[in-house]
C-alpha positions in Angstrom: -124.8 -108.8 30.1 -124.4 -109.5 33.8 -125.4 -112.8 35.4 -128.2 -111.2 37.4 -129.9 -110.0 34.2 -129.5 -113.5 32.7 -131.2 -114.8 35.9 -134.1 -112.4 35.4 -134.6 -113.8 31.8 -134.6 -117.4 33.1 -137.0 -116.5 35.9 -139.5 -114.9 33.5 -139.2 -117.7 31.1 -140.0 -120.2 33.9 -142.8 -118.2 35.6 -144.4 -116.7 32.5 -145.6 -113.9 34.8 -143.9 -110.6 35.7 -145.2 -110.5 39.3 -144.2 -114.1 40.1 -140.8 -113.8 38.4 -140.1 -110.5 40.2 -140.9 -112.1 43.6 -138.7 -115.1 42.8 -135.6 -112.8 42.3 -136.6 -110.5 45.1 -137.2 -107.3 43.0 -140.1 -105.0 42.8 -142.2 -105.5 39.6 -141.2 -102.1 38.1 -137.5 -102.8 38.6 -137.8 -106.3 37.2 -139.7 -105.0 34.1 -136.9 -102.4 33.5 -134.3 -105.2 33.7 -136.1 -107.3 31.1 -136.5 -104.2 28.8 -132.8 -103.4 29.2 -131.9 -107.0 28.3 -134.1 -106.9 25.1 -132.5 -103.5 24.2 -129.0 -104.8 24.8 -129.6 -108.0 22.7 -131.6 -106.3 20.0 -134.4 -108.9 20.1 -137.8 -109.2 21.7 -137.7 -112.0 24.3 -141.2 -112.0 25.6 -144.7 -111.2 24.3 -146.7 -109.2 26.9 -150.4 -109.9 27.4 -153.0 -108.8 29.9 -151.8 -111.6 32.3 -149.1 -114.1 31.6 -146.3 -113.5 29.2 -145.2 -115.8 26.3 -141.5 -116.5 25.5 -140.7 -115.7 21.9 -138.5 -118.1 19.9 -135.6 -115.6 20.5 -136.5 -115.7 24.2 -136.4 -119.5 24.3 -133.0 -119.4 22.6 -131.5 -116.9 25.0 -133.1 -118.5 28.1 -131.8 -121.9 27.3 -128.2 -120.6 27.0 -128.6 -118.4 30.0 -129.4 -121.5 32.1 -126.2 -123.1 31.0 -124.2 -119.9 31.8 -125.7 -119.7 35.2 -125.1 -123.4 35.9 -121.5 -123.0 34.9 -121.2 -119.9 37.1 -122.6 -121.8 40.1 -120.2 -124.7 39.4 -117.3 -122.3 39.2 -118.2 -120.7 42.5 -118.4 -124.2 44.1 -115.1 -125.3 42.6 -113.3 -122.2 43.7 -114.5 -122.8 47.2 -113.4 -126.4 47.1 -110.0 -125.3 45.7 -109.6 -122.8 48.5 -110.3 -125.6 51.0 -107.9 -127.9 49.2 -110.7 -130.4 48.5 -110.4 -130.6 44.8 -107.6 -132.1 42.8 -106.0 -135.6 42.7 -105.0 -138.0 45.4 -103.0 -141.2 44.7 -103.7 -144.0 47.2 -102.0 -147.4 47.4 -103.8 -150.2 49.2 -103.1 -153.8 50.2 -105.5 -156.4 48.8 -107.5 -157.0 52.0 -107.9 -153.2 52.7 -108.9 -152.7 49.1 -111.6 -155.3 49.5 -112.9 -154.1 52.9 -112.2 -150.5 53.7 -111.5 -148.8 50.4 -114.9 -149.1 48.7 -116.7 -147.1 51.5 -114.1 -144.4 51.6 -114.1 -143.9 47.8 -117.9 -143.8 47.8 -117.9 -141.2 50.6 -115.4 -138.9 48.9 -117.1 -139.2 45.5 -120.3 -138.2 47.2 -118.8 -135.2 49.1 -116.4 -134.0 46.5 -117.4 -135.1 43.0 -114.6 -133.0 41.4 -111.9 -134.8 43.3 -109.9 -137.3 41.3 -108.9 -140.6 43.1 -106.1 -142.7 41.6 -105.9 -146.1 43.3 -103.4 -148.9 43.0 -103.9 -152.2 44.7 -100.9 -154.4 45.2 -98.8 -156.1 47.8 -96.9 -153.9 50.4 -93.5 -154.4 48.8 -94.6 -152.9 45.5 -96.7 -150.2 47.2 -93.8 -149.1 49.4 -91.6 -148.6 46.3 -94.3 -146.5 44.7 -94.5 -144.3 47.9 -90.7 -144.0 47.8 -90.9 -142.8 44.2 -93.7 -140.4 45.1 -96.1 -142.0 42.7 -98.5 -142.5 45.6 -99.5 -140.0 48.3 -99.7 -142.8 50.8 -100.2 -146.5 51.2 -102.6 -148.3 53.6 -102.1 -151.9 54.5 -99.8 -154.3 56.3 -96.8 -152.5 57.8 -94.7 -155.1 59.5 -92.2 -155.2 56.6 -91.8 -151.4 56.5 -88.2 -150.4 57.1 -87.9 -148.1 60.2 -84.9 -146.2 58.9 -86.4 -142.8 58.7 -87.5 -143.1 55.1 -91.2 -143.7 55.9 -93.6 -142.4 58.4 -96.1 -145.0 59.7 -99.4 -144.1 61.3 -100.7 -147.2 63.0 -104.4 -148.0 62.6 -104.6 -151.1 64.7 -105.2 -154.7 63.5 -107.4 -156.1 60.8 -108.7 -159.5 62.0 -107.7 -162.5 59.9 -108.1 -166.2 59.9 -108.2 -169.4 57.9 -111.3 -170.1 55.8 -112.6 -173.1 53.8 -115.5 -173.9 51.6 -118.7 -175.6 52.9 -118.2 -179.4 53.1 -114.4 -179.1 53.4 -112.8 -182.2 55.0 -111.2 -180.1 57.8 -114.7 -179.1 59.1 -115.3 -182.7 60.1 -112.3 -182.9 62.5 -113.1 -182.5 66.2 -109.9 -181.0 67.2 -108.2 -179.0 64.5 -104.5 -178.0 64.6 -102.4 -175.8 62.4 -100.4 -178.7 61.2 -103.7 -180.2 59.7 -103.8 -177.4 57.1 -100.5 -178.3 55.4 -101.8 -181.1 53.1 -104.5 -178.8 51.6 -102.3 -175.9 50.7 -102.8 -172.2 51.5 -104.2 -169.5 49.3 -102.9 -166.1 50.3 -101.6 -162.7 49.3 -97.9 -162.0 49.8 -97.1 -162.7 53.5 -94.9 -160.4 55.6 -91.7 -162.0 56.8 -92.8 -162.1 60.4 -96.1 -163.9 59.4 -94.2 -166.5 57.4 -91.9 -167.2 60.4 -95.0 -167.5 62.7 -96.7 -169.9 60.3 -93.6 -172.1 60.0 -93.5 -172.4 63.7 -97.3 -172.9 64.2 -97.6 -175.5 61.5 -94.5 -177.4 62.7 -92.6 -176.9 59.5 -88.8 -176.7 59.7 -87.4 -173.4 58.7 -85.5 -175.0 55.9 -88.7 -176.2 54.2 -91.1 -173.9 52.4 -94.6 -173.1 53.5 -97.3 -175.0 51.8 -98.5 -172.0 49.8 -100.5 -173.4 46.9 -101.7 -170.0 45.5 -100.0 -166.6 46.2 -102.0 -163.8 44.6 -102.8 -160.2 45.5 -106.3 -160.4 44.0 -108.8 -161.4 46.7 -111.4 -162.3 44.1 -109.0 -165.0 42.7 -108.3 -166.3 46.2 -112.0 -166.5 47.1 -112.8 -168.4 43.9 -110.0 -170.9 44.5 -111.0 -171.5 48.1 -114.7 -171.9 47.3 -114.1 -174.4 44.5 -111.2 -176.5 45.9 -109.9 -177.7 49.2 -107.3 -174.9 49.4 -107.4 -173.0 52.7 -107.7 -169.3 52.3 -105.9 -166.8 54.6 -108.2 -163.7 54.7 -109.4 -160.9 56.8 -112.8 -161.3 58.4 -114.4 -158.4 56.6 -114.0 -159.5 53.0 -115.7 -162.9 53.6 -118.6 -161.6 55.7 -121.3 -162.4 53.1 -119.9 -165.8 52.4 -119.7 -166.7 56.1 -123.3 -165.5 56.6 -124.5 -167.5 53.6 -122.8 -170.6 54.9 -120.6 -171.0 51.8 -117.4 -170.3 53.6 -116.4 -171.2 57.2 -113.7 -169.9 59.5 -111.6 -172.7 60.9 -111.5 -173.1 64.7 -107.9 -174.0 65.3 -107.0 -175.2 68.8 -103.4 -174.0 68.6 -103.7 -170.7 66.6 -103.5 -167.4 68.4 -105.3 -164.3 67.3 -104.5 -163.4 63.7 -104.2 -159.7 62.8 -102.6 -157.6 60.1 -100.6 -154.7 61.5 -102.6 -152.1 59.7 -101.3 -148.6 59.1 -100.9 -145.6 56.7 -97.4 -145.3 55.2 -96.0 -142.1 53.6 -92.7 -140.5 53.0 -91.2 -139.0 56.1 -91.7 -135.3 56.2 -94.2 -135.2 53.3 -97.0 -132.8 53.8 -100.4 -134.2 52.7 -102.8 -132.2 50.7 -106.1 -131.5 52.4 -107.8 -134.1 50.1 -105.2 -136.8 50.9 -105.5 -136.0 54.7 -109.3 -136.2 54.4 -109.0 -139.7 52.8 -106.6 -140.8 55.5 -108.9 -139.7 58.3 -111.8 -141.5 56.7 -109.7 -144.7 56.4 -108.6 -144.4 60.0 -112.2 -144.0 61.3 -113.3 -147.1 59.4 -110.3 -149.1 60.7 -111.0 -148.3 64.4 -113.4 -151.2 64.9 -111.6 -153.8 62.8 -109.7 -155.4 65.7 -112.5 -155.5 68.1 
C-alpha cells in the first residue's frame, strides 16, 4: 500500500466525513471513495462504516489508522533527514572549548544548533588550551575555541582569530580590597588568585604587573578549569578571581561580585580564536557551529 493511500485512511479517520476528507487531500469525492474502497480490498478488512452523513471508523480502521500515522510520520522524518544529510547538517561535530568560552558563548550556540538541527549530535569537551590542542592534533576534536596565545605557529594548526574576550579581577561583596582608595596590582598578591590555566604570556605579564620577580611563583591559590569552582571560591573567600566579564554578569548585576578598578592594570583580554588542524576540511555542521561562535564573539571586546 502506498503512502498516499495511507494518508487517505488517516484523513477519513480524522474527518469522519468523505467530503471533508477528500477536500483535505485535494481529491474529488468519487476518487477519494475509490481509494478507500481499494484500501479495504487490499487489506481484506472493512475500515469504515458508511452512514447517511458522517462515517464511523471500525476497530480494524482504528488499528490501521493508528499505524498509518506512525508510518507517515516516519516517512516525513526520513524526507527531512535526507534533506539535512544532503546539506551536511546532520551528523556529529566534536567541539573543544576553553572554560570561559564554555561558560559564556557555548550555551547559546548549542541551544541554537539543537533548535535548528535536532538530529545533529554535539560532542563537547571543556578543558584548558593545552589539553584541547592535543585533542585537535589527535583529531579527536573538529576544532577548539578559546585562548590561542600558546598555540604553536609551526604550520600544524590553523588559527582563526575572533578578537578578545574581556577579562578582569573580581572579588566578593565586602572584600577588603574594595575599601582601598587607590588599588594596585601588587595589592592582590596577599589574597591569592583563582584562575584557569594561564598562557605563558599572561603569566609573564602578571609577574611584571604585580612586581613579582621572575624567579618567584605567582600567588595562584586555586588553578582550576571549572569556572563554577572558581566562582564558588571567590564568592566565599577573599581569593581574587580572574575571569571574563560575561560569565559573572549576573553576579555583578546582583552586587555579589565586583570588578576591581586597578590603577596600574591595562585592558585584559583573552586572545580568542578557533583552532583546527591545518588543511582540515570542516563538515558543513562544524562550519555552521564555527560561524555561530564567531558571530557571538564579535561584540565581546567592545
